[in-house]
SEGU-996655 format. One record per residue (C-alpha): residue number from 1; residue in one letter; x, y, z. Coordinates in steps of 0.001 Angstrom, whole numbers. Example, Ala and Ser with C-alpha at 12.3 -4.5 7.8 and 13.67 -1.06 7.14 Angstrom:
   pos   code        c1        c2        c3
     1      A     12300     -4500      7800
     2      S     13670     -1060      7140
***
This chain:
   pos   code        c1        c2        c3
     1      M     14479     36798    -10422
     2      E     11867     35698     -7872
     3      M     12011     32100     -6596
     4      K      8665     31315     -8210
     5      E      9696     32535    -11685
     6      M     13100     30890    -11399
     7      L     11585     27489    -10544
     8      L      8863     27685    -13200
     9      K     11566     28471    -15786
    10      K     13701     25542    -14570
    11      I     10680     23222    -14811
    12      E      9846     24404    -18318
    13      E     13425     24007    -19518
    14      K     13916     20724    -17624
    15      E     16949     22117    -15829
    16      L     15636     21031    -12468
    17      T     17317     18212    -10508
    18      V     14926     15974     -8590
    19      G     15543     14081     -5359
    20      V     13394     11206     -4095
    21      V     13833     10039      -487
    22      G     12783      6402       -85
    23      L     13008      3992     -3038
    24      G     10106      1669     -2248
    25      Y      6706      1082     -3869
    26      V      6041      4832     -4090
    27      G      9507      6340     -4430
    28      L     11078      4215     -7151
    29      P      8185      4518     -9669
    30      L      8117      8293     -8985
    31      A     11888      8611     -9495
    32      V     11633      6672    -12768
    33      E      8788      8878    -14065
    34      K     10685     12087    -13152
    35      A     13783     10828    -14973
    36      K     11756      9648    -17991
    37      A     10239     13134    -18233
    38      G     13762     14552    -18713
    39      F     14645     15615    -15177
    40      K     17954     14433    -13746
    41      T     16963     12390    -10691
    42      I     18787     11251     -7550
    43      G     17152      8590     -5401
    44      F     18033      8152     -1736
    45      D     17497      5138       494
    46      V     18965      4000      3794
    47      Q     19156       417      2486
    48      D     22466      -209       703
    49      E     20907     -3112     -1207
    50      K     18212      -965     -2843
    51      V     20757      1690     -3809
    52      R     23072      -942     -5283
    53      L     20236     -2532     -7296
    54      V     19120       824     -8724
    55      N     22677      1811     -9663
    56      E     23093     -1536    -11432
    57      G     19817      -991    -13290
    58      H     18076     -3894    -11524
    59      N     14390     -3320    -10822
    60      Y     12613     -4722     -7731
    61      I      9200     -2994     -7949
    62      G      6310     -4391     -9999
    63      D      5105     -1023    -11321
    64      V      8470      -191    -12905
    65      V      9416     -1467    -16357
    66      D     12831     -3146    -16057
    67      S     14131     -1778    -19362
    68      D     13102      1797    -18399
    69      L     15151      1672    -15206
    70      K     18175       168    -16962
    71      K     18138      2794    -19717
    72      L     17745      5723    -17290
    73      V     20689      4521    -15199
    74      E     22858      3914    -18278
    75      T     22126      7403    -19673
    76      G     22896      9036    -16310
    77      M     19345     10358    -15800
    78      L     18848      8341    -12615
    79      K     21222      7361     -9830
    80      A     20855      6348     -6198
    81      T     22774      7176     -3044
    82      T     22855      6545       711
    83      D     24429      9949      1363
    84      F     21952     12645      2463
    85      S     24233     15460      1298
    86      F     22732     14936     -2207
    87      V     19987     17323      -991
    88      K     22218     20361     -1625
    89      D     22311     19474     -5347
    90      V     18550     19188     -5975
    91      D     15715     21662     -6601
    92      F     12815     19319     -5782
    93      I     12621     16689     -3024
    94      A      9825     14128     -2681
    95      I      9703     12323       677
    96      C      8350      8791       122
    97      V      9262      6971      3326
    98      P      7145      4400      5216
    99      T      4558      5562      7759
   100      P      3622      2328      9576
   101      L      1803      1861     12880
   102      D      3718      1124     16054
   103      S      2963     -1759     18456
   104      H       156       327     20032
   105      Q     -1547       895     16648
   106      E      -478      4552     16727
   107      P      1208      6421     13840
   108      D      4943      5854     13582
   109      I      6219      8935     11787
   110      S      9817      8437     12890
   111      Y     10948      7825      9269
   112      V      9323     11081      8133
   113      K     10830     12979     11075
   114      S     14384     11630     10681
   115      S     14337     12143      6885
   116      T     13159     15736      7343
   117      E     15875     16405      9931
   118      S     18530     15087      7527
   119      I     17105     17153      4641
   120      S     17151     20312      6792
   121      E     20943     20042      7245
   122      Y     21542     20365      3490
   123      L     18491     22352      2316
   124      T     19357     25277        42
   125      K     17399     28326     -1117
   126      G     14984     27776     -3990
   127      T     14118     24148     -3196
   128      M     10669     22512     -3250
   129      V      9988     19861      -593
   130      V      6947     17601      -938
   131      L      5806     14882      1447
   132      E      4101     11962      -321
   133      S      3884      9525      2614
   134      T       380      8977      4022
   135      T       -12     10684      7364
   136      Y     -2421     12533      9659
   137      P     -3767     16027      8787
   138      G     -1345     18650     10099
   139      T      1935     16746      9593
   140      T      3312     19037      6871
   141      E      2619     22298      8722
   142      E      3027     21188     12349
   143      L      5949     18749     12060
   144      I      7876     19199      8808
   145      K      7824     23001      8437
   146      P      9443     23771     11852
   147      I     12080     21035     11409
   148      L     13080     22365      7973
   149      E     13130     26003      9125
   150      N     15059     25335     12343
   151      G     17571     22982     10753
   152      S     18294     25099      7676
   153      G     17789     28641      8940
   154      L     15602     29221      5856
   155      K     12030     30523      5832
   156      C      9176     28515      4321
   157      G      7430     30422      1505
   158      E     10353     32835      1059
   159      D     13412     30590       748
   160      F     11824     27211        13
   161      Y      8402     25796      -852
   162      L      6703     23040      1128
   163      G      3709     20888       201
   164      F      1915     17564       493
   165      S       904     15388     -2443
   166      P      -399     11989     -1361
   167      E       877      8912     -3142
   168      R     -1697      6901     -5032
   169      V       -88      3565     -5796
   170      D     -2147       453     -6479
   171      P       325     -2428     -6940
   172      G      -689     -4768     -9731
   173      N     -3195     -2336    -11280
   174      L     -2845     -2848    -15023
   175      I     -4522       442    -15966
   176      Y     -3495      3038    -13401
   177      K       204      3531    -12657
   178      T      2102      6480    -11165
   179      K      2175      8255    -14544
   180      N     -1553      8340    -15358
   181      T     -3177      8468    -11909
   182      P     -4581     11931    -11028
   183      K     -2531     13749     -8382
   184      V     -3645     16040     -5560
   185      V     -1328     18864     -4431
   186      G     -1706     21061     -1360
   187      A      1097     23438      -350
   188      I      1808     26293      2061
   189      G       918     29403        57
   190      K      -423     29955     -3468
   191      D      2996     30306     -5087
   192      A      4186     27019     -3614
   193      T      1005     25252     -4783
   194      E      1395     26619     -8307
   195      V      5066     25686     -8650
   196      I      4776     22212     -7093
   197      A      1701     21445     -9233
   198      S      3634     22613    -12328
   199      M      6410     20183    -11464
   200      Y      3989     17236    -11315
   201      R      2280     18375    -14540
   202      A      5642     18310    -16294
   203      V      6046     14638    -15332
   204      L      2615     13006    -15115
   205      E      -190     12407    -17601
   206      G     -2933     12321    -14957
   207      E     -4738     15496    -13898
   208      V     -3038     17523    -11150
   209      Y     -5686     18885     -8793
   210      E     -4746     21783     -6523
   211      V     -6229     22218     -3028
   212      S     -5887     25147      -642
   213      S     -3593     23606      2000
   214      P     -1488     20562      2875
   215      A     -4043     19608      5566
   216      I     -6795     19297      2901
   217      A     -4545     17001       845
   218      E     -3614     14972      3950
   219      M     -7273     14541      4935
   220      E     -8273     13760      1336
   221      K     -5899     10797      1266
   222      I     -7306      9466      4519
   223      L    -10861      9873      3183
   224      E     -9995      7768       106
   225      N     -8786      4852      2180
   226      T    -11232      5185      5063
   227      Y    -14043      5069      2499
   228      R    -12788      1652      1413
   229      N    -12220       491      4976
   230      I    -15774      1347      6050
   231      N    -17429      -197      2996
   232      I    -15376     -3390      3289
   233      G    -16269     -3485      7006
   234      L    -19969     -3235      6117
   235      V    -19667     -6068      3601
   236      N    -17670     -8258      6014
   237      E    -20284     -7782      8745
   238      L    -23136     -8610      6349
   239      T    -21162    -11683      5208
   240      M    -21192    -13000      8780
   241      L    -24941    -12382      8978
   242      C    -25578    -13973      5562
   243      N    -23697    -17084      6673
   244      E    -26031    -17414      9663
   245      M    -29023    -16937      7340
   246      G    -27789    -19403      4706
   247      I    -27511    -16656      2066
   248      S    -24562    -16098      -314
   249      M    -23218    -12563       208
   250      W    -21354    -12865     -3100
   251      E    -24631    -13391     -4962
   252      V    -26188    -10487     -3033
   253      I    -23349     -8172     -4172
   254      D    -23610     -9364     -7797
   255      A    -27305     -8517     -7737
   256      A    -26785     -5126     -6044
   257      K    -24140     -4019     -8532
   258      T    -26634     -4224    -11411
   259      K    -27884      -855    -10101
   260      P    -26212      1746    -12373
   261      Y    -26096      4514     -9743
   262      G    -25625      4934     -6008
   263      F    -23860      1605     -5408
   264      Q    -20241       538     -5684
   265      A    -19321     -3117     -5189
   266      F    -16984     -4034     -2317
   267      Y    -16203     -7647     -1480
   268      P    -15627     -9620      1725
   269      G    -12366    -11340      2547
   270      P    -10117    -12567      5361
   271      G     -9214     -9001      6346
   272      L     -7509     -5922      4915
   273      G     -4007     -5720      3484
   274      G     -1609     -3322      1821
   275      H        75      -248      3195
   276      C     -2867      2175      3204
   277      I     -6353       811      3803
   278      P     -5646     -1066      7057
   279      L     -3479      1754      8470
   280      D     -4843      5165      7459
   281      P     -8002      5101      9607
   282      Y     -5766      4694     12668
   283      Y     -3982      7917     11721
   284      L     -7266      9779     11675
   285      S     -8735      8283     14858
   286      W     -5433      9033     16656
   287      K     -5449     12679     15516
   288      A     -9178     13025     16280
   289      R     -8543     12233     19948
   290      E     -6510     15450     20158
   291      Y     -9823     17252     19579
   292      G    -11763     15047     22014
   293      F    -13491     13423     19051
   294      H    -14156      9717     18526
   295      T    -14492      8494     14952
   296      S    -17033      5843     15949
   297      M    -18044      4648     12469
   298      I    -14418      4296     11394
   299      E    -13436      2512     14599
   300      S    -16364        78     14232
   301      S    -15347      -880     10690
   302      M    -11742     -1330     11812
   303      M    -12877     -3689     14576
   304      I    -14863     -5793     12094
   305      N    -12034     -5942      9532
   306      D     -9407     -6668     12195
   307      K    -11303     -9716     13465
   308      M    -11845    -11291     10020
   309      P     -8753    -13564     10242
   310      E    -10111    -15059     13493
   311      Y    -13589    -15381     11978
   312      C    -12161    -17208      8939
   313      V    -10257    -19648     11178
   314      E    -13461    -20225     13165
   315      R    -15291    -21060      9920
   316      A    -12407    -23333      8851
   317      S    -12643    -25123     12183
   318      K    -16352    -25824     11582
   319      I    -15598    -27261      8131
   320      L    -13078    -29674      9686
   321      N    -15516    -30455     12487
   322      R    -18146    -31585      9970
   323      K    -15500    -33950      8585
   324      G    -15003    -35387     12075
   325      K    -11635    -33677     12512
   326      A    -10299    -31272     15109
   327      M     -8263    -28221     14098
   328      N     -5579    -29506     16485
   329      G     -3297    -31702     14353
   330      S     -5128    -31106     11051
   331      K     -3021    -30332      7993
   332      V     -4020    -26994      6455
   333      L     -2621    -25502      3254
   334      V     -3078    -21740      2878
   335      L     -3173    -20671      -780
   336      G     -1799    -17131     -1145
   337      V       -92    -14784      1309
   338      A        42    -11647      -888
   339      Y     -2436     -8969       194
   340      K     -4028     -8879     -3262
   341      Q     -4025    -10975     -6393
   342      D     -1088    -11338     -8771
   343      I      1486     -9296     -6830
   344      D      4417    -10171     -4558
   345      D      3513     -7651     -1832
   346      Y      2488     -9051      1565
   347      R      2473     -5834      3627
   348      E      -282     -6104      6275
   349      S     -1661     -9180      4470
   350      P     -4509    -10773      6448
   351      A     -3232    -14207      5320
   352      L      -253    -13835      7670
   353      R     -2609    -13338     10594
   354      V     -4771    -16275      9401
   355      I     -1672    -18512      9465
   356      E      -725    -17226     12922
   357      V     -4230    -17984     14294
   358      L     -4305    -21443     12644
   359      K      -992    -22269     14342
   360      K     -2338    -21044     17693
   361      E     -5165    -23546     17204
   362      L     -2398    -26183     16769
   363      A     -3052    -26882     13088
   364      E      -105    -28024     10959
   365      V        84    -25158      8461
   366      D      1904    -24773      5135
   367      Y      1419    -22118      2511
   368      Y      1804    -21902     -1245
   369      D      2034    -18630     -3156
   370      P      3339    -18555     -6748
   371      W      4463    -14938     -6165
   372      I      6030    -15232     -2708
   373      S      8409    -18097     -1864
   374      E      9135    -16777      1649
   375      Y      7935    -14000      3908
   376      K      8983    -12377      7161
   377      Y      6416    -11904      9916
   378      L      6962    -10823     13525
   379      G     10713    -11203     13016
   380      E     10535    -14787     11719
   381      K     11076    -16134      8204
   382      H      8502    -18513      6746
   383      Q      9126    -20705      3678
   384      G      6347    -21689      1310
   385      I      6069    -25053      -416
   386      K      7585    -24930     -3906
   387      E      4689    -26360     -5925
   388      I      1246    -27892     -5751
   389      N       105    -31024     -7576
   390      P     -2716    -33574     -7098
   391      E      -757    -35618     -4518
   392      I       221    -32564     -2472
   393      I     -3342    -31139     -2462
   394      A     -4796    -34530     -1469
   395      S     -2409    -34752      1505
   396      Y     -4102    -31848      3351
   397      D     -7261    -31957      5456
   398      L     -8207    -28429      4370
   399      I     -7196    -26022      1606
   400      M     -7812    -22402      2609
   401      I     -7719    -19794      -176
   402      T     -6726    -16367      1148
   403      T     -5511    -14615     -2045
   404      A     -7219    -14740     -5453
   405      H     -4106    -15304     -7599
   406      T     -5025    -16089    -11217
   407      N     -2004    -18335    -11911
   408      V     -3196    -21219     -9714
   409      D     -4876    -24314    -11171
   410      Y     -8089    -24202     -9137
   411      D     -9699    -27010    -11157
   412      M     -6871    -29296    -10088
   413      V     -7230    -28088     -6486
   414      Q    -10996    -28780     -6477
   415      K    -10609    -32250     -8002
   416      N     -8049    -33382     -5398
   417      A     -8888    -31533     -2187
   418      D    -10742    -33116       695
   419      A    -12215    -29760      1761
   420      I    -11766    -26169       546
   421      F    -12558    -22896      2280
   422      D    -12541    -20182      -386
   423      T    -12417    -16778      1354
   424      K    -12051    -14901     -1972
   425      N    -14720    -16628     -4131
   426      V    -11995    -17319     -6678
   427      M    -13558    -20709     -7500
   428      K    -16937    -19218     -8438
   429      N    -16869    -20673    -11973
   430      I    -16116    -24251    -10912
   431      K    -19202    -26440    -11427
   432      D    -18526    -29310     -9000
   433      R    -18778    -27628     -5607
   434      D    -19332    -30481     -3130
   435      N    -16016    -29867     -1361
   436      I    -16039    -26036     -1561
   437      E    -17317    -23658      1097
   438      V    -17228    -19922       346
   439      L    -16818    -17164      2928
***
């Protein structure tokens, strides 16, 4: 039987064993959905702690239902390992490892490369390999394919299938989760595309959209996030202008979004956070240089968004100045270090940079986040204060809101604060606004 027919039959009869490399925000929800759909699933991670937690049925990712994970582990549908030799026992491998930027703001694909090298040692005939980590166009064909072929002695398209299907994870989104978000699949060859897409269709409820190559799927993912980066950059730049003109950008956006076509609302803030939007444009601009091409619009928006933490501190300094206080020695409380509301994820959060800049200006800085009691930044651990109450709020010269968490008593904050700089417009419904300045 041909590889294609054999795999399609295994998918249909749920006889396929799935492997997921990397049990983070993308990998663990994917592993859970594969197992829930009736496919025996093995998760791999280099971190012993994550593997131990999964094997004990303890969840650590917001988008996973605790009871689902527990049940899947108890019934033997899902297990985790730190041993790469599990690859020889699976028919489908999803690579969901981090793709951060290095210290020079260039793509760090070392996790993808080392995972692929380890997979190649144990790869067997009739396996599907799919990269889900965000990366630059060309990674699947130029980097992963040769590593897998050289390390395994197998031929792509004949002995194994290879594709790219970008993750679409929006932590904290109450409507769209891994299961119901549409999925894009691009693979090397039509057979590979068909089989890999069939595998996702057997697991997910969202539409599975096939494209003609991995490079299309890789570029599509970057377009999604660059689109947001550029529009947020536009709004942030106009916010700076509106401040000079004495106009509320928030009111401008509310008015503009009454238009039922041709406009989508994006909002200003202290910068960009999360794994994708602040990073992906760098992947594209880096790759573009190989072709002697400068992505000028993208680079401009990145420059604007990257300087927002400094701009917010500058605005905070002016608020204190009007109160007759210098930033040096002032007590500042930062409310929220998560990169978006109501989640415990602080990856690339602009609030961390805001705190760093405030400290450089010699302010005495504390933070409070009901979701994050401590965070690690530039190798150092930072502890938040445990609670806020009228006395605590009143003890600070400035309250700076950098995340729009909904489980904070903003009325209490407004009533007791000397001055507030609200960079997220989270206090928009509070009537008494004498001590509030909005970005």
